[in-house]
C-alpha positions as a LaTeX table, in Angstrom:
\begin{tabular}{lrrr}
\hline
Residue & $x$ (\AA) & $y$ (\AA) & $z$ (\AA) \\
\hline
Met1 & 4.75 & $-28.57$ & $-52.23$ \\
Asn2 & 4.86 & $-30.30$ & $-48.84$ \\
Thr3 & 4.00 & $-27.44$ & $-46.49$ \\
Thr4 & 4.91 & $-29.42$ & $-43.38$ \\
Lys5 & 8.56 & $-28.88$ & $-44.28$ \\
Leu6 & 8.33 & $-25.13$ & $-44.65$ \\
Pro7 & 10.09 & $-22.83$ & $-42.16$ \\
Leu8 & 7.84 & $-21.68$ & $-39.34$ \\
Ala9 & 7.65 & $-18.07$ & $-40.53$ \\
Thr10 & 6.56 & $-19.17$ & $-43.99$ \\
His11 & 4.16 & $-21.67$ & $-42.45$ \\
Arg12 & 2.63 & $-18.96$ & $-40.29$ \\
Arg13 & 2.00 & $-16.81$ & $-43.36$ \\
Phe14 & 0.40 & $-19.73$ & $-45.17$ \\
Leu15 & $-1.77$ & $-20.81$ & $-42.23$ \\
Leu16 & $-2.69$ & $-17.53$ & $-40.62$ \\
Gly17 & $-3.18$ & $-15.72$ & $-43.88$ \\
Ala18 & $-5.83$ & $-18.31$ & $-44.66$ \\
Leu19 & $-7.81$ & $-18.11$ & $-41.45$ \\
Leu20 & $-10.17$ & $-15.37$ & $-42.53$ \\
Leu21 & $-10.64$ & $-17.10$ & $-45.83$ \\
Gly22 & $-13.43$ & $-13.35$ & $-41.73$ \\
Ser23 & $-29.32$ & $-11.86$ & $-21.35$ \\
Phe24 & $-32.79$ & $-12.34$ & $-21.30$ \\
Ser25 & $-32.90$ & $-9.97$ & $-18.32$ \\
Ala26 & $-30.71$ & $-7.36$ & $-19.94$ \\
Leu27 & $-32.29$ & $-7.39$ & $-23.38$ \\
Val28 & $-32.35$ & $-3.89$ & $-24.86$ \\
Ala29 & $-33.63$ & $-2.94$ & $-28.31$ \\
Cys30 & $-32.62$ & 0.32 & $-29.95$ \\
Ala31 & $-34.24$ & 0.14 & $-33.37$ \\
Ser32 & $-35.38$ & 3.73 & $-33.65$ \\
His33 & $-33.19$ & 4.93 & $-36.52$ \\
Pro34 & $-32.30$ & 3.69 & $-39.99$ \\
Ala35 & $-28.96$ & 1.97 & $-40.53$ \\
Ser36 & $-26.42$ & 3.98 & $-42.48$ \\
Val37 & $-25.81$ & 2.77 & $-46.01$ \\
Met38 & $-22.29$ & 1.50 & $-46.66$ \\
Arg39 & $-20.77$ & 2.17 & $-50.05$ \\
Pro40 & $-17.46$ & 1.17 & $-51.65$ \\
Thr41 & $-14.51$ & 3.08 & $-50.21$ \\
Pro42 & $-13.33$ & 5.71 & $-52.71$ \\
Gly43 & $-9.73$ & 5.82 & $-53.83$ \\
Leu44 & $-9.13$ & 2.06 & $-53.71$ \\
Ala45 & $-8.62$ & $-0.31$ & $-56.60$ \\
Ser46 & $-11.96$ & $-1.70$ & $-57.72$ \\
Gly47 & $-11.05$ & $-5.34$ & $-57.22$ \\
Asp48 & $-12.38$ & $-8.23$ & $-59.27$ \\
Thr49 & $-16.11$ & $-7.61$ & $-59.69$ \\
Ala50 & $-16.80$ & $-10.62$ & $-61.92$ \\
His51 & $-19.91$ & $-12.75$ & $-61.46$ \\
Gly52 & $-21.93$ & $-9.85$ & $-60.12$ \\
Ala53 & $-19.82$ & $-9.05$ & $-57.06$ \\
Asp54 & $-22.04$ & $-6.68$ & $-55.07$ \\
Asn55 & $-21.04$ & $-6.62$ & $-51.41$ \\
Phe56 & $-22.78$ & $-3.29$ & $-50.78$ \\
Tyr57 & $-26.07$ & $-4.29$ & $-52.39$ \\
Thr58 & $-29.18$ & $-2.48$ & $-51.16$ \\
Ser59 & $-32.84$ & $-3.04$ & $-52.00$ \\
Asp60 & $-35.80$ & $-0.68$ & $-52.23$ \\
Arg61 & $-37.99$ & $-3.65$ & $-51.26$ \\
Val62 & $-36.50$ & $-3.83$ & $-47.76$ \\
Thr63 & $-36.34$ & $-1.49$ & $-44.76$ \\
Val64 & $-33.18$ & $-1.47$ & $-42.62$ \\
Gln65 & $-32.87$ & $-0.38$ & $-39.01$ \\
Lys66 & $-29.87$ & $-0.43$ & $-36.72$ \\
Val67 & $-30.59$ & $-2.36$ & $-33.53$ \\
Ala68 & $-28.69$ & $-3.09$ & $-30.35$ \\
Phe69 & $-29.23$ & $-5.69$ & $-27.64$ \\
Lys70 & $-27.30$ & $-7.29$ & $-24.80$ \\
Asn71 & $-25.83$ & $-10.77$ & $-24.76$ \\
Gln72 & $-25.65$ & $-12.73$ & $-21.50$ \\
Tyr73 & $-22.28$ & $-11.13$ & $-20.73$ \\
Thr74 & $-24.17$ & $-7.77$ & $-20.77$ \\
Met75 & $-22.14$ & $-6.74$ & $-23.81$ \\
Lys76 & $-23.94$ & $-4.65$ & $-26.41$ \\
Val77 & $-24.30$ & $-6.40$ & $-29.75$ \\
Val78 & $-25.10$ & $-4.17$ & $-32.72$ \\
Gly79 & $-26.87$ & $-5.36$ & $-35.83$ \\
Asn80 & $-29.01$ & $-4.36$ & $-38.77$ \\
Leu81 & $-32.63$ & $-5.53$ & $-38.88$ \\
Phe82 & $-33.99$ & $-6.07$ & $-42.40$ \\
Val83 & $-37.76$ & $-6.23$ & $-42.89$ \\
Pro84 & $-39.58$ & $-6.74$ & $-46.20$ \\
Lys85 & $-41.60$ & $-3.62$ & $-46.99$ \\
Asp86 & $-44.62$ & $-5.73$ & $-47.91$ \\
Leu87 & $-44.48$ & $-7.77$ & $-44.68$ \\
Asn88 & $-47.81$ & $-8.21$ & $-42.96$ \\
Arg89 & $-46.80$ & $-7.01$ & $-39.50$ \\
Ser90 & $-50.01$ & $-8.30$ & $-37.95$ \\
Ala91 & $-48.86$ & $-11.84$ & $-38.79$ \\
Lys92 & $-45.79$ & $-13.81$ & $-37.70$ \\
Ala93 & $-42.89$ & $-14.18$ & $-40.15$ \\
Pro94 & $-39.86$ & $-16.48$ & $-40.15$ \\
Ala95 & $-36.53$ & $-14.87$ & $-39.33$ \\
Ile96 & $-32.83$ & $-15.52$ & $-39.99$ \\
Val97 & $-29.69$ & $-14.36$ & $-38.15$ \\
Val98 & $-26.67$ & $-13.77$ & $-40.42$ \\
Gly99 & $-23.06$ & $-13.79$ & $-39.19$ \\
His100 & $-20.08$ & $-12.25$ & $-40.99$ \\
Pro101 & $-16.72$ & $-13.84$ & $-41.83$ \\
Met102 & $-14.14$ & $-14.07$ & $-39.04$ \\
Gly103 & $-12.50$ & $-10.70$ & $-38.49$ \\
Ala104 & $-14.95$ & $-8.91$ & $-40.75$ \\
Val105 & $-17.98$ & $-6.76$ & $-39.88$ \\
Lys106 & $-21.66$ & $-6.98$ & $-40.74$ \\
Glu107 & $-21.11$ & $-4.67$ & $-43.73$ \\
Gln108 & $-18.99$ & $-7.41$ & $-45.33$ \\
Ser109 & $-21.13$ & $-10.26$ & $-46.70$ \\
Ala110 & $-23.64$ & $-10.44$ & $-43.83$ \\
Asn111 & $-25.65$ & $-7.40$ & $-44.92$ \\
Leu112 & $-25.73$ & $-8.71$ & $-48.49$ \\
Tyr113 & $-27.10$ & $-12.10$ & $-47.43$ \\
Ala114 & $-29.55$ & $-10.47$ & $-45.02$ \\
Thr115 & $-30.85$ & $-8.14$ & $-47.73$ \\
Lys116 & $-31.26$ & $-10.89$ & $-50.32$ \\
Met117 & $-33.10$ & $-13.16$ & $-47.88$ \\
Ala118 & $-35.34$ & $-10.29$ & $-46.73$ \\
Glu119 & $-36.34$ & $-9.82$ & $-50.37$ \\
Gln120 & $-37.65$ & $-13.38$ & $-50.18$ \\
Gly121 & $-39.95$ & $-12.57$ & $-47.26$ \\
Phe122 & $-37.77$ & $-13.33$ & $-44.24$ \\
Val123 & $-37.07$ & $-10.92$ & $-41.40$ \\
Thr124 & $-33.28$ & $-10.95$ & $-41.17$ \\
Leu125 & $-30.70$ & $-9.68$ & $-38.71$ \\
Ser126 & $-27.02$ & $-9.20$ & $-39.52$ \\
Leu127 & $-24.78$ & $-8.63$ & $-36.52$ \\
Asp128 & $-21.29$ & $-7.55$ & $-35.56$ \\
Leu129 & $-19.74$ & $-10.23$ & $-33.37$ \\
Ser130 & $-18.42$ & $-9.03$ & $-30.02$ \\
Phe131 & $-15.00$ & $-7.34$ & $-30.19$ \\
Trp132 & $-15.59$ & $-6.41$ & $-33.84$ \\
Gly133 & $-17.36$ & $-3.63$ & $-35.68$ \\
Glu134 & $-19.86$ & $-1.63$ & $-33.64$ \\
Ser135 & $-20.39$ & $-4.28$ & $-30.95$ \\
Asp136 & $-18.86$ & $-4.08$ & $-27.47$ \\
Gly137 & $-15.69$ & $-5.84$ & $-26.43$ \\
Glu138 & $-12.30$ & $-4.67$ & $-25.22$ \\
Pro139 & $-9.59$ & $-4.93$ & $-26.25$ \\
Arg140 & $-10.68$ & $-4.86$ & $-29.86$ \\
Asn141 & $-10.16$ & $-7.83$ & $-32.20$ \\
Val142 & $-10.05$ & $-10.37$ & $-29.37$ \\
Val143 & $-10.69$ & $-14.03$ & $-30.21$ \\
Ala144 & $-13.51$ & $-15.39$ & $-28.02$ \\
Pro145 & $-15.37$ & $-18.22$ & $-29.81$ \\
Asp146 & $-17.73$ & $-18.92$ & $-26.90$ \\
Ile147 & $-18.82$ & $-15.27$ & $-26.86$ \\
Tyr148 & $-19.18$ & $-15.27$ & $-30.65$ \\
Ala149 & $-21.57$ & $-18.23$ & $-30.33$ \\
Glu150 & $-23.42$ & $-16.45$ & $-27.52$ \\
Asp151 & $-23.96$ & $-13.48$ & $-29.84$ \\
Phe152 & $-25.99$ & $-15.69$ & $-32.17$ \\
Ser153 & $-28.17$ & $-16.80$ & $-29.27$ \\
Ala154 & $-28.54$ & $-13.19$ & $-28.12$ \\
Ala155 & $-29.70$ & $-12.31$ & $-31.63$ \\
Val156 & $-32.33$ & $-15.04$ & $-31.28$ \\
Asp157 & $-33.33$ & $-13.51$ & $-27.91$ \\
Phe158 & $-33.88$ & $-10.21$ & $-29.70$ \\
Leu159 & $-35.81$ & $-11.63$ & $-32.64$ \\
Arg160 & $-38.12$ & $-13.60$ & $-30.35$ \\
Thr161 & $-39.28$ & $-10.30$ & $-28.80$ \\
Gln162 & $-40.30$ & $-8.78$ & $-32.13$ \\
Pro163 & $-44.11$ & $-8.86$ & $-32.53$ \\
Phe164 & $-43.95$ & $-9.70$ & $-36.25$ \\
Val165 & $-41.49$ & $-12.61$ & $-35.85$ \\
Asp166 & $-42.59$ & $-16.19$ & $-35.28$ \\
Lys167 & $-40.30$ & $-17.20$ & $-32.43$ \\
Glu168 & $-40.59$ & $-20.86$ & $-33.37$ \\
Arg169 & $-39.34$ & $-20.20$ & $-36.91$ \\
Ile170 & $-35.87$ & $-18.69$ & $-36.52$ \\
Gly171 & $-32.85$ & $-19.91$ & $-38.46$ \\
Ala172 & $-29.27$ & $-18.77$ & $-38.97$ \\
Ile173 & $-26.63$ & $-18.38$ & $-41.66$ \\
Gly174 & $-22.93$ & $-18.35$ & $-40.83$ \\
Ile175 & $-20.42$ & $-17.20$ & $-43.43$ \\
Cys176 & $-16.77$ & $-18.33$ & $-43.23$ \\
Gly177 & $-15.74$ & $-18.42$ & $-39.53$ \\
Ser178 & $-19.31$ & $-17.64$ & $-38.45$ \\
Gly179 & $-20.25$ & $-21.01$ & $-39.91$ \\
Ser180 & $-18.37$ & $-22.67$ & $-37.06$ \\
Phe181 & $-19.72$ & $-20.19$ & $-34.48$ \\
Val182 & $-23.34$ & $-20.77$ & $-35.47$ \\
Ile183 & $-22.85$ & $-24.54$ & $-35.26$ \\
Ser184 & $-21.38$ & $-24.06$ & $-31.79$ \\
Ala185 & $-24.42$ & $-21.97$ & $-30.83$ \\
Ala186 & $-26.97$ & $-24.35$ & $-32.35$ \\
Lys187 & $-25.61$ & $-27.34$ & $-30.41$ \\
Ile188 & $-26.86$ & $-25.76$ & $-27.17$ \\
Asp189 & $-29.65$ & $-23.52$ & $-28.47$ \\
Pro190 & $-32.57$ & $-25.53$ & $-29.88$ \\
Arg191 & $-34.40$ & $-22.28$ & $-30.64$ \\
Ile192 & $-32.26$ & $-22.09$ & $-33.81$ \\
Lys193 & $-34.45$ & $-24.27$ & $-35.98$ \\
Ala194 & $-32.43$ & $-24.43$ & $-39.22$ \\
Ile195 & $-28.76$ & $-23.72$ & $-39.89$ \\
Ala196 & $-26.89$ & $-22.92$ & $-43.10$ \\
Thr197 & $-23.17$ & $-22.31$ & $-43.50$ \\
Val198 & $-21.42$ & $-20.76$ & $-46.50$ \\
Ser199 & $-17.68$ & $-21.11$ & $-47.20$ \\
Met200 & $-17.37$ & $-22.38$ & $-43.64$ \\
Tyr201 & $-14.11$ & $-22.34$ & $-41.74$ \\
Asp202 & $-13.71$ & $-24.56$ & $-38.70$ \\
Met203 & $-11.66$ & $-21.94$ & $-36.89$ \\
Gly204 & $-10.50$ & $-24.51$ & $-34.35$ \\
Ala205 & $-9.16$ & $-27.05$ & $-36.80$ \\
Ala206 & $-7.70$ & $-24.35$ & $-39.04$ \\
Asn207 & $-5.60$ & $-23.02$ & $-36.17$ \\
Arg208 & $-4.62$ & $-26.38$ & $-34.72$ \\
Asn209 & $-3.86$ & $-28.21$ & $-37.93$ \\
Gly210 & $-3.73$ & $-25.72$ & $-40.79$ \\
Leu211 & $-5.26$ & $-26.40$ & $-44.17$ \\
Arg212 & $-5.01$ & $-30.05$ & $-45.16$ \\
His213 & $-3.32$ & $-30.78$ & $-41.79$ \\
Ser214 & $-0.19$ & $-28.95$ & $-42.92$ \\
Val215 & 0.93 & $-27.76$ & $-39.47$ \\
Thr216 & 3.10 & $-30.05$ & $-37.35$ \\
Leu217 & 2.78 & $-30.42$ & $-33.59$ \\
Glu218 & 6.12 & $-28.66$ & $-33.14$ \\
Gln219 & 4.95 & $-25.70$ & $-35.20$ \\
Arg220 & 1.70 & $-25.54$ & $-33.25$ \\
Lys221 & 3.60 & $-25.47$ & $-29.96$ \\
Lys222 & 5.81 & $-22.67$ & $-31.27$ \\
Leu223 & 2.76 & $-20.57$ & $-32.13$ \\
Ile224 & 1.29 & $-21.23$ & $-28.69$ \\
Glu225 & 4.54 & $-20.22$ & $-27.02$ \\
Glu226 & 4.77 & $-17.00$ & $-29.03$ \\
Ala227 & 1.19 & $-16.03$ & $-28.06$ \\
Ala228 & 1.80 & $-16.84$ & $-24.38$ \\
Leu229 & 4.93 & $-14.68$ & $-24.26$ \\
Gln230 & 2.96 & $-11.86$ & $-25.85$ \\
Arg231 & 0.62 & $-11.99$ & $-22.85$ \\
Asp232 & 3.61 & $-11.07$ & $-20.66$ \\
Val233 & 4.30 & $-8.08$ & $-22.89$ \\
Glu234 & 0.73 & $-6.82$ & $-22.81$ \\
Phe235 & 0.28 & $-7.44$ & $-19.08$ \\
Ala236 & 3.30 & $-5.19$ & $-18.49$ \\
Gly237 & 1.69 & $-2.47$ & $-20.61$ \\
Gly238 & 3.50 & $-3.25$ & $-23.84$ \\
Glu239 & 2.17 & $-2.86$ & $-27.35$ \\
Thr240 & $-0.60$ & $-5.16$ & $-28.61$ \\
Arg241 & 0.38 & $-7.37$ & $-31.51$ \\
Tyr242 & $-1.97$ & $-8.69$ & $-34.19$ \\
Thr243 & $-1.81$ & $-11.78$ & $-36.32$ \\
Ser244 & $-3.28$ & $-13.60$ & $-39.32$ \\
Gly245 & $-5.96$ & $-12.04$ & $-41.44$ \\
Thr246 & $-5.64$ & $-10.35$ & $-44.79$ \\
Pro247 & $-2.26$ & $-8.80$ & $-45.70$ \\
Glu248 & $-2.14$ & $-5.03$ & $-45.95$ \\
Ala249 & $-0.06$ & $-5.27$ & $-49.13$ \\
Leu250 & 0.89 & $-7.91$ & $-51.68$ \\
Asn251 & 4.37 & $-8.84$ & $-52.85$ \\
Asp252 & 6.02 & $-11.44$ & $-55.06$ \\
Glu253 & 5.78 & $-14.04$ & $-52.25$ \\
Ser254 & 2.07 & $-13.55$ & $-51.57$ \\
Thr255 & 0.13 & $-16.81$ & $-51.79$ \\
Ala256 & $-2.95$ & $-17.38$ & $-53.90$ \\
Ile257 & $-5.03$ & $-17.46$ & $-50.72$ \\
Glu258 & $-3.63$ & $-14.13$ & $-49.55$ \\
Arg259 & $-4.38$ & $-12.62$ & $-52.94$ \\
Glu260 & $-7.92$ & $-13.98$ & $-52.83$ \\
Phe261 & $-8.64$ & $-12.27$ & $-49.52$ \\
Tyr262 & $-6.80$ & $-9.09$ & $-50.44$ \\
Asp263 & $-9.02$ & $-8.66$ & $-53.50$ \\
Phe264 & $-12.06$ & $-8.49$ & $-51.24$ \\
Tyr265 & $-10.91$ & $-6.84$ & $-48.01$ \\
Arg266 & $-8.37$ & $-4.36$ & $-49.37$ \\
Thr267 & $-10.18$ & $-3.13$ & $-52.48$ \\
Ala268 & $-13.39$ & $-1.18$ & $-53.06$ \\
Arg269 & $-15.07$ & $-4.53$ & $-53.74$ \\
Gly270 & $-15.44$ & $-5.27$ & $-50.02$ \\
His271 & $-13.35$ & $-2.86$ & $-47.96$ \\
Ser272 & $-14.88$ & $-1.41$ & $-44.79$ \\
Pro273 & $-13.15$ & 1.30 & $-42.73$ \\
Asn274 & $-14.46$ & $-0.41$ & $-39.59$ \\
Thr275 & $-12.28$ & $-3.51$ & $-39.70$ \\
Thr276 & $-8.69$ & $-4.70$ & $-39.94$ \\
Thr277 & $-9.40$ & $-8.49$ & $-40.04$ \\
His278 & $-6.42$ & $-9.02$ & $-37.70$ \\
Pro279 & $-7.14$ & $-10.69$ & $-34.33$ \\
Thr280 & $-4.81$ & $-10.12$ & $-31.40$ \\
Leu281 & $-1.87$ & $-12.50$ & $-31.26$ \\
Ser282 & $-2.25$ & $-13.20$ & $-27.55$ \\
Ser283 & $-5.88$ & $-14.33$ & $-27.92$ \\
Asn284 & $-5.76$ & $-16.16$ & $-31.24$ \\
Thr285 & $-4.66$ & $-19.44$ & $-29.62$ \\
Arg286 & $-8.09$ & $-19.72$ & $-27.99$ \\
Phe287 & $-9.21$ & $-21.16$ & $-31.29$ \\
Met288 & $-7.04$ & $-24.20$ & $-30.54$ \\
Asn289 & $-9.50$ & $-25.07$ & $-27.77$ \\
Phe290 & $-12.48$ & $-24.62$ & $-30.11$ \\
Tyr291 & $-14.10$ & $-27.84$ & $-31.39$ \\
Pro292 & $-17.37$ & $-26.87$ & $-33.11$ \\
Phe293 & $-17.87$ & $-30.20$ & $-34.86$ \\
Thr294 & $-17.72$ & $-32.24$ & $-31.64$ \\
Asp295 & $-21.29$ & $-33.44$ & $-30.99$ \\
Ile296 & $-22.55$ & $-31.75$ & $-34.17$ \\
Glu297 & $-24.84$ & $-34.76$ & $-34.61$ \\
Thr298 & $-26.83$ & $-33.60$ & $-31.57$ \\
Ile299 & $-28.28$ & $-30.75$ & $-33.66$ \\
Ser300 & $-30.39$ & $-33.37$ & $-35.45$ \\
Pro301 & $-33.30$ & $-33.47$ & $-36.24$ \\
Arg302 & $-32.89$ & $-29.76$ & $-36.94$ \\
Pro303 & $-31.62$ & $-29.44$ & $-40.53$ \\
Leu304 & $-28.17$ & $-28.35$ & $-41.65$ \\
Leu305 & $-27.20$ & $-26.98$ & $-45.05$ \\
Phe306 & $-23.52$ & $-26.67$ & $-45.99$ \\
Ile307 & $-22.58$ & $-24.58$ & $-49.04$ \\
Ala308 & $-19.03$ & $-24.48$ & $-50.37$ \\
Gly309 & $-17.27$ & $-23.57$ & $-53.58$ \\
Glu310 & $-15.96$ & $-26.39$ & $-55.75$ \\
Asn311 & $-12.48$ & $-24.84$ & $-55.72$ \\
Ala312 & $-12.56$ & $-23.35$ & $-52.22$ \\
His313 & $-9.41$ & $-23.90$ & $-50.17$ \\
Ser314 & $-11.78$ & $-24.22$ & $-47.17$ \\
Arg315 & $-13.97$ & $-26.92$ & $-48.68$ \\
Glu316 & $-12.50$ & $-29.57$ & $-46.38$ \\
Phe317 & $-14.38$ & $-28.05$ & $-43.42$ \\
Ser318 & $-17.80$ & $-28.26$ & $-45.05$ \\
Asp319 & $-17.04$ & $-31.79$ & $-46.20$ \\
Glu320 & $-16.07$ & $-32.83$ & $-42.67$ \\
Ala321 & $-19.06$ & $-31.14$ & $-41.01$ \\
Tyr322 & $-21.40$ & $-32.83$ & $-43.47$ \\
Arg323 & $-19.77$ & $-36.20$ & $-42.78$ \\
Leu324 & $-20.24$ & $-35.83$ & $-39.02$ \\
Ala325 & $-23.68$ & $-34.20$ & $-38.92$ \\
Gly326 & $-26.88$ & $-36.10$ & $-38.31$ \\
Glu327 & $-29.86$ & $-36.08$ & $-40.64$ \\
Pro328 & $-31.38$ & $-34.10$ & $-42.19$ \\
Lys329 & $-28.37$ & $-32.52$ & $-43.87$ \\
Glu330 & $-27.40$ & $-31.25$ & $-47.29$ \\
Leu331 & $-24.09$ & $-30.39$ & $-48.94$ \\
Val332 & $-24.21$ & $-28.03$ & $-51.91$ \\
Ile333 & $-21.05$ & $-27.52$ & $-53.95$ \\
Val334 & $-21.05$ & $-24.44$ & $-56.18$ \\
Pro335 & $-19.33$ & $-25.25$ & $-59.50$ \\
Gly336 & $-16.26$ & $-23.15$ & $-60.27$ \\
Ala337 & $-16.46$ & $-21.10$ & $-57.07$ \\
Gly338 & $-13.69$ & $-20.43$ & $-54.59$ \\
His339 & $-13.92$ & $-19.47$ & $-50.95$ \\
Val340 & $-14.25$ & $-15.67$ & $-51.15$ \\
Asp341 & $-16.41$ & $-15.90$ & $-54.28$ \\
Leu342 & $-19.33$ & $-16.79$ & $-52.02$ \\
Tyr343 & $-18.88$ & $-13.65$ & $-49.94$ \\
Asp344 & $-20.34$ & $-11.33$ & $-52.56$ \\
Arg345 & $-20.60$ & $-12.74$ & $-56.10$ \\
Val346 & $-24.37$ & $-12.78$ & $-56.36$ \\
Asn347 & $-24.33$ & $-14.71$ & $-59.64$ \\
Leu348 & $-22.54$ & $-17.59$ & $-57.89$ \\
Ile349 & $-24.16$ & $-17.55$ & $-54.44$ \\
Pro350 & $-27.09$ & $-20.02$ & $-54.47$ \\
Phe351 & $-29.69$ & $-17.72$ & $-52.95$ \\
Asp352 & $-32.43$ & $-19.84$ & $-54.55$ \\
Lys353 & $-31.19$ & $-22.84$ & $-52.57$ \\
Leu354 & $-31.01$ & $-20.84$ & $-49.35$ \\
Thr355 & $-34.55$ & $-19.60$ & $-49.94$ \\
Thr356 & $-35.91$ & $-23.09$ & $-50.63$ \\
Phe357 & $-34.09$ & $-24.48$ & $-47.59$ \\
Phe358 & $-35.39$ & $-21.93$ & $-45.11$ \\
Arg359 & $-38.91$ & $-21.82$ & $-46.55$ \\
Ser360 & $-39.25$ & $-25.57$ & $-46.22$ \\
Arg361 & $-37.44$ & $-25.90$ & $-42.89$ \\
Leu362 & $-39.02$ & $-22.89$ & $-41.16$ \\
Arg363 & $-42.60$ & $-23.78$ & $-42.05$ \\
\hline
\end{tabular}
């Protein structure tokens, strides 16, 4: 099917439904209480739990504490700090920041990755990006890619103050949209020594061009116009509108991509009561000014690892980032996996590869 010939409304469903496919001087740490344990939401369909899907995985080998710190906009960023129970706190350990999918929260995918990597001896920090989850930002669900990138750097600020963290051995993992945000951060923050992305979405290209460049210039302009007119509505006190993200219900016209996301975000498999996945319509066009892969080669010689599913609809973004990046770089394609599979299916996620990468690159 040639999607460039679809009506705009259908095109918007196809494009936007795919997009989640989810200060040094003001630094404040509030790590005095354990993080609450998230469990599957009762009363929902179980979802497809094949291949060991375990989004809410916890480990008795890891301690978890909720922490909060300020970014350079003095906004509070909330995260979970994971520390191996057998960590020698008199020594200095490597650390990893983990970012959640666009529109999600730290309890979706990021905590899982942070827990698994902490089991391998890393201090890890999952975080809620600003405007989402427990982090500051009003109005909620605003698109602000520069601030999202700043949140990663603020997390590095925090980790560098921890007495058991080696501040010269800090890396980052970005899942889905956070893959593009962590690349944006790493380009201007050399303290991030190694970067891995999983099921990455280039949120800029996805909004400008759609998947496989399926959006025409005319359709893009129409979306921009609609968002701009919504600003008038909201400035006058009108109701906020939301866009894209995972559908709240499926129907006979739901696409395969919509169904893929629904099975994670709207079922007990990955549902969190603290998220909608829908950004505001009036802010979503900011992604059209977001170019994370521009100058990606300047991250070199710091290493980049791109992980994508063989069948992922988003694979084009990892392929393109790998093509443009400088050395050293690696591209790992997971056989048989789709995009959302790498959110939580622990039997498909290559944790061994992530462990080897960060152990060798954060030496």
